[in-house]
VEXDREN-2710 file (C-alpha; in Angstrom, 1 decimal):
% VEXDREN-2710
k/r/px/py/pz
1/UNK/28.8/2.0/-13.1
2/UNK/29.6/4.2/-16.2
3/UNK/27.4/7.0/-17.6
4/UNK/26.5/5.0/-20.7
5/UNK/25.3/2.1/-18.7
6/UNK/23.2/4.3/-16.4
7/UNK/21.8/6.3/-19.4
8/UNK/20.7/3.1/-21.2
9/UNK/18.9/1.9/-18.1
10/UNK/17.1/5.2/-17.7
11/UNK/16.1/5.2/-21.4
12/UNK/14.7/1.7/-21.1
13/UNK/12.7/2.8/-18.0
14/UNK/14.5/0.4/-15.7
15/UNK/15.3/1.3/-12.1
16/UNK/18.9/1.4/-11.2
17/UNK/19.6/-1.4/-8.8
18/UNK/20.6/-0.9/-5.1
19/UNK/24.0/-2.0/-3.8
20/UNK/24.1/-5.6/-2.4
21/UNK/23.8/-4.6/1.2
22/UNK/20.7/-2.4/0.6
23/UNK/19.2/-4.8/-1.8
24/UNK/19.5/-7.5/0.8
25/UNK/17.7/-5.3/3.4
26/UNK/14.9/-4.5/0.9
27/UNK/14.5/-8.2/0.0
28/UNK/14.3/-9.4/3.6
29/UNK/11.8/-6.7/4.4
30/UNK/9.8/-7.7/1.3
31/UNK/9.5/-11.2/2.8
32/UNK/7.2/-9.8/5.5
33/UNK/5.8/-6.7/3.8
34/UNK/4.3/-8.0/0.6
35/UNK/4.2/-6.1/-2.7
36/UNK/5.7/-2.8/-1.5
37/UNK/9.3/-2.9/-2.9
38/UNK/9.3/0.7/-4.0
39/UNK/8.0/2.0/-0.6
40/UNK/10.6/-0.1/1.1
41/UNK/13.3/1.5/-1.2
42/UNK/12.1/5.0/-0.4
43/UNK/11.9/4.3/3.4
44/UNK/15.6/3.1/3.3
45/UNK/16.6/6.2/1.4
46/UNK/14.8/8.4/3.9
47/UNK/16.7/6.6/6.8
48/UNK/20.1/7.1/5.1
49/UNK/19.2/10.7/4.5
50/UNK/18.3/11.1/8.2
51/UNK/14.7/12.2/7.4
52/UNK/11.4/11.2/8.9
53/UNK/8.7/9.3/6.9
54/UNK/4.9/9.8/6.8
55/UNK/3.0/6.9/5.4
56/UNK/-0.5/7.8/4.3
57/UNK/-2.9/4.9/3.5
58/UNK/-5.8/2.9/4.6
59/UNK/-5.4/0.5/7.7
60/UNK/-4.2/-3.0/7.1
61/UNK/-1.8/-2.7/4.2
62/UNK/1.5/-3.2/6.1
63/UNK/2.6/0.2/7.5
64/UNK/3.3/-1.1/11.0
65/UNK/4.9/-4.3/9.8
66/UNK/7.2/-2.2/7.7
67/UNK/8.3/-0.2/10.7
68/UNK/8.9/-3.2/12.8
69/UNK/10.8/-5.1/10.2
70/UNK/13.2/-2.2/9.6
71/UNK/13.8/-1.8/13.4
72/UNK/14.6/-5.4/13.9
73/UNK/16.9/-5.7/10.9
74/UNK/18.9/-2.6/12.0
75/UNK/18.9/-3.4/15.7
76/UNK/17.1/-0.2/16.6
77/UNK/15.2/0.3/19.7
78/UNK/11.5/0.7/18.8
79/UNK/8.7/2.4/20.6
80/UNK/5.1/2.9/19.5
81/UNK/2.7/5.7/20.1
82/UNK/-1.0/5.0/19.3
83/UNK/-2.5/8.4/18.7
84/UNK/-6.0/9.1/20.0
85/UNK/-8.1/12.2/20.5
86/UNK/-7.2/12.3/24.3
87/UNK/-3.4/11.7/23.9
88/UNK/-1.4/14.3/25.8
89/UNK/2.1/15.7/25.2
90/UNK/3.3/14.0/28.4
91/UNK/2.3/10.6/27.0
92/UNK/4.8/11.2/24.3
93/UNK/7.6/13.2/25.8
94/UNK/7.5/12.2/29.4
95/UNK/7.2/14.4/32.5
96/UNK/9.1/15.6/35.6
97/UNK/7.5/14.6/39.0
98/UNK/8.6/15.2/42.6
99/UNK/9.6/12.1/44.5
100/UNK/8.7/12.6/48.1
101/UNK/10.7/9.6/49.3
102/UNK/13.9/10.8/47.6
103/UNK/13.1/14.5/48.2
104/UNK/14.0/15.4/44.6
105/UNK/12.4/15.8/41.2
106/UNK/12.7/12.8/38.8
107/UNK/12.5/12.8/35.0
108/UNK/10.3/10.1/33.5
109/UNK/11.2/9.9/29.7
110/UNK/8.4/9.0/27.3
111/UNK/8.4/6.8/24.2
112/UNK/10.0/9.5/22.1
113/UNK/13.3/8.6/23.6
114/UNK/13.9/5.6/21.2
115/UNK/16.0/5.2/18.2
116/UNK/13.0/4.5/16.1
117/UNK/9.5/5.8/17.0
118/UNK/6.4/4.4/15.3
119/UNK/3.5/7.0/15.5
120/UNK/0.3/5.3/14.5
121/UNK/-2.6/7.4/13.1
122/UNK/-0.9/10.8/13.7
123/UNK/-3.9/12.7/12.4
124/UNK/-6.2/11.2/15.1
125/UNK/-4.2/13.2/17.8
126/UNK/-5.1/16.7/18.9
127/UNK/-3.1/19.7/17.6
128/UNK/-1.6/19.9/21.1
129/UNK/-0.4/16.3/21.0
130/UNK/0.8/16.7/17.4
131/UNK/2.9/19.7/18.4
132/UNK/4.9/17.5/20.9
133/UNK/6.8/16.0/18.0
134/UNK/8.0/19.2/16.4
135/UNK/11.1/20.0/18.5
136/UNK/12.1/16.3/18.6
137/UNK/11.8/15.8/14.8
138/UNK/13.5/19.1/13.9
139/UNK/16.3/19.4/16.5
140/UNK/16.8/15.9/18.1
141/UNK/16.0/17.3/21.5
142/UNK/13.0/17.3/24.0
143/UNK/12.4/20.0/26.6
144/UNK/11.0/18.8/29.9
145/UNK/10.3/21.4/32.6
146/UNK/12.8/23.8/31.0
147/UNK/15.6/21.3/30.6
148/UNK/16.6/20.1/27.1
149/UNK/17.3/16.4/26.8
150/UNK/19.1/14.9/23.8
151/UNK/17.4/12.1/21.9
152/UNK/19.2/8.9/20.8
153/UNK/21.2/8.7/17.6
154/UNK/20.1/7.6/15.2
155/UNK/16.6/9.1/15.8
156/UNK/13.9/8.2/13.2
157/UNK/10.2/8.7/13.2
158/UNK/7.8/6.7/11.0
159/UNK/4.3/8.1/11.3
160/UNK/1.2/6.7/9.8
161/UNK/-1.8/8.8/8.7
162/UNK/-5.3/7.7/7.8
163/UNK/-7.0/9.3/4.8
164/UNK/-8.7/12.5/5.7
165/UNK/-12.2/11.1/4.9
166/UNK/-11.9/8.8/7.9
167/UNK/-14.0/9.6/10.9
168/UNK/-12.1/11.3/13.8
169/UNK/-9.2/12.5/11.7
170/UNK/-8.0/16.0/11.0
171/UNK/-5.5/17.5/8.6
172/UNK/-1.9/18.0/9.8
173/UNK/-0.7/21.5/9.9
174/UNK/1.9/22.6/7.4
175/UNK/4.6/22.9/10.0
176/UNK/4.0/19.2/11.0
177/UNK/4.0/18.1/7.4
178/UNK/7.3/19.8/6.8
179/UNK/9.0/17.8/9.4
180/UNK/8.7/14.7/7.2
181/UNK/11.3/14.2/4.6
182/UNK/9.0/11.9/2.5
183/UNK/5.3/11.0/2.3
184/UNK/4.8/7.5/1.0
185/UNK/1.6/5.7/0.0
186/UNK/1.7/1.8/0.1
187/UNK/-1.5/1.0/-1.7
188/UNK/-2.9/-2.5/-2.1
189/UNK/-0.5/-5.2/-3.2
190/UNK/-1.1/-7.1/-6.4
191/UNK/-3.2/-10.2/-6.5
192/UNK/-0.1/-12.4/-6.7
193/UNK/1.5/-10.8/-3.7
194/UNK/-1.7/-11.1/-1.6
195/UNK/-1.9/-14.8/-2.4
196/UNK/1.8/-15.0/-1.3
197/UNK/0.8/-13.1/1.9
198/UNK/-2.1/-15.4/2.6
199/UNK/0.1/-18.4/2.1
200/UNK/2.6/-17.1/4.5
201/UNK/-0.1/-16.6/7.1
202/UNK/0.3/-12.8/7.0
203/UNK/4.1/-12.9/7.6
204/UNK/4.0/-12.6/11.4
205/UNK/6.2/-15.8/11.7
206/UNK/8.7/-14.3/9.3
207/UNK/8.7/-11.0/11.2
208/UNK/9.3/-12.7/14.5
209/UNK/12.2/-14.6/13.0
210/UNK/14.1/-11.6/11.6
211/UNK/17.7/-11.2/12.7
212/UNK/19.7/-7.9/12.6
213/UNK/21.6/-7.4/9.4
214/UNK/23.2/-4.1/10.6
215/UNK/23.5/-2.0/13.7
216/UNK/22.6/1.5/14.7
217/UNK/26.3/2.5/14.3
218/UNK/26.0/1.3/10.7
219/UNK/23.1/3.7/10.2
220/UNK/25.1/6.6/11.5
221/UNK/27.9/5.7/9.2
222/UNK/25.6/5.5/6.2
223/UNK/24.2/8.9/7.1
224/UNK/27.7/10.4/7.3
225/UNK/28.9/8.9/4.1
226/UNK/25.7/9.9/2.2
227/UNK/26.2/13.4/3.2
228/UNK/29.5/13.4/1.4
229/UNK/28.0/12.5/-2.0
230/UNK/28.9/15.0/-4.7
231/UNK/26.3/17.2/-6.1
232/UNK/27.2/19.1/-9.3
233/UNK/26.2/22.7/-9.8
234/UNK/24.1/21.5/-12.8
235/UNK/22.0/19.4/-10.3
236/UNK/21.6/22.3/-8.0
237/UNK/20.4/24.5/-10.8
238/UNK/18.0/21.8/-12.0
239/UNK/16.5/21.5/-8.4
240/UNK/16.0/25.2/-8.3
241/UNK/14.4/25.3/-11.7
242/UNK/11.9/22.6/-10.6
243/UNK/11.0/24.6/-7.5
244/UNK/10.7/27.8/-9.5
245/UNK/8.4/26.1/-12.1
246/UNK/6.1/25.1/-9.2
247/UNK/6.2/28.5/-7.5
248/UNK/5.2/30.1/-10.8
249/UNK/2.5/27.7/-11.6
250/UNK/-1.0/29.3/-11.6
251/UNK/-2.5/26.3/-9.7
252/UNK/0.1/26.5/-6.9
253/UNK/-0.3/29.5/-4.5
254/UNK/2.7/28.5/-2.4
255/UNK/5.4/26.3/-4.0
256/UNK/8.4/24.4/-2.4
257/UNK/10.3/26.3/0.1
258/UNK/14.1/26.5/0.5
259/UNK/13.8/23.8/3.2
260/UNK/12.0/21.7/0.6
261/UNK/14.9/22.1/-1.7
262/UNK/17.4/21.0/1.0
263/UNK/15.2/18.0/1.7
264/UNK/15.2/16.9/-1.9
265/UNK/19.0/17.2/-2.1
266/UNK/19.4/15.2/1.1
267/UNK/17.1/12.5/-0.3
268/UNK/18.9/12.5/-3.7
269/UNK/22.3/12.0/-2.0
270/UNK/20.8/9.1/-0.1
271/UNK/19.4/7.6/-3.2
272/UNK/22.8/7.9/-4.9
273/UNK/24.5/6.3/-1.9
274/UNK/22.2/3.3/-1.8
275/UNK/23.0/2.8/-5.6
276/UNK/26.7/2.9/-4.9
277/UNK/27.3/6.2/-6.8
278/UNK/29.5/9.0/-5.4
279/UNK/27.5/11.6/-7.2
280/UNK/23.9/12.6/-7.8
281/UNK/22.2/12.3/-11.2
282/UNK/19.0/14.0/-12.4
283/UNK/17.1/10.8/-12.2
284/UNK/17.6/10.8/-8.4
285/UNK/15.7/14.1/-8.3
286/UNK/13.1/13.0/-10.8
287/UNK/12.3/9.8/-8.9
288/UNK/12.1/11.6/-5.5
289/UNK/10.3/14.9/-6.3
290/UNK/6.7/13.3/-5.9
291/UNK/7.6/11.8/-2.5
292/UNK/9.5/14.7/-1.1
293/UNK/7.4/17.6/-2.4
294/UNK/3.8/16.2/-2.8
295/UNK/2.9/16.7/0.9
296/UNK/4.5/20.2/1.0
297/UNK/2.6/21.4/-2.1
298/UNK/-0.2/23.9/-1.5
299/UNK/-2.7/24.0/-4.4
300/UNK/-5.5/26.3/-5.4
301/UNK/-8.8/25.4/-3.8
302/UNK/-10.9/26.3/-6.9
303/UNK/-12.5/22.9/-7.8
304/UNK/-12.7/23.9/-11.5
305/UNK/-8.9/24.7/-11.6
306/UNK/-7.4/22.3/-9.1
307/UNK/-5.3/19.5/-10.6
308/UNK/-4.1/16.4/-8.8
309/UNK/-0.6/16.8/-7.1
310/UNK/0.9/13.9/-8.9
311/UNK/-0.3/15.1/-12.4
312/UNK/1.0/18.6/-11.6
313/UNK/4.3/17.4/-10.5
314/UNK/4.7/15.1/-13.5
315/UNK/3.9/18.0/-15.8
316/UNK/6.6/20.2/-14.2
317/UNK/9.1/17.3/-14.5
318/UNK/8.4/17.1/-18.2
319/UNK/8.4/20.9/-18.6
320/UNK/11.9/21.6/-17.0
321/UNK/14.8/20.6/-19.1
322/UNK/16.9/17.8/-17.6
323/UNK/20.7/18.3/-17.5
324/UNK/22.8/15.9/-19.4
325/UNK/24.3/13.1/-17.4
326/UNK/27.9/14.1/-18.3
327/UNK/27.3/17.6/-17.1
328/UNK/25.6/16.3/-13.9
329/UNK/28.6/14.1/-13.2
END
């Protein structure tokens, strides 16, 4: 796709289409998760980037169905952890126990040892249980009784979080939030999509009938190839300028970290890859900044000065000059 074609699409406000393979995945997932095409697109980008996803929304809008559909279409082993206040780290990671009959210690691996882990209502778990995910999500290893165990590859976590106003929830610490490449909100589908969902009986029959369209080895290939996507120095400068604008903002006491910049570049490479481009363009960053940085943004607590994160990010995106497409290429 040439620069003029891409530029004309962006000027018209149209979204650049995905490659046929990823568009097929998105469309099939949309047949069971109704009205959330953008969220599906973002989830696939996060998977290609090798980053974990946090979905924050009210119960019953399709978060669990989305995870199950992706796992089935990609042939990934899936385990589910339902977080409660009495959940223990051993319920997630596993444990080592002495077997008297064998006269030896045995390792019993927990549900974290899956290619895809669905963590339901993460913010209902205690801080101790939440911390059990940190090493796994950052390093791809789990330590049991002093011994490190590698996790499967690919390894992907999709966690759901209820709004903080819900009873029995508590905010996730910054270190936990930083382990997620993206934070996505599904929201309610449109009236037409809800009618389609009701006519389909909720989509459970369609979910049960899903067949794999790819394999775990394909996911690893996507991740390797996406990592090779070219990023021009002009794009690197643009990303740093965006971060600096937030760091200098009077309503942001602590802006995006260097790790947040790396996360944005990983996601941008994945977005370019799913569009069939061998290079990143500024629009990749502009589309992803709200989803990659929103949950990492620390704002002033003064109720008279505090601005919503989305509005603040949008203002910064308008404030920082965008590199020309020719320069970015």
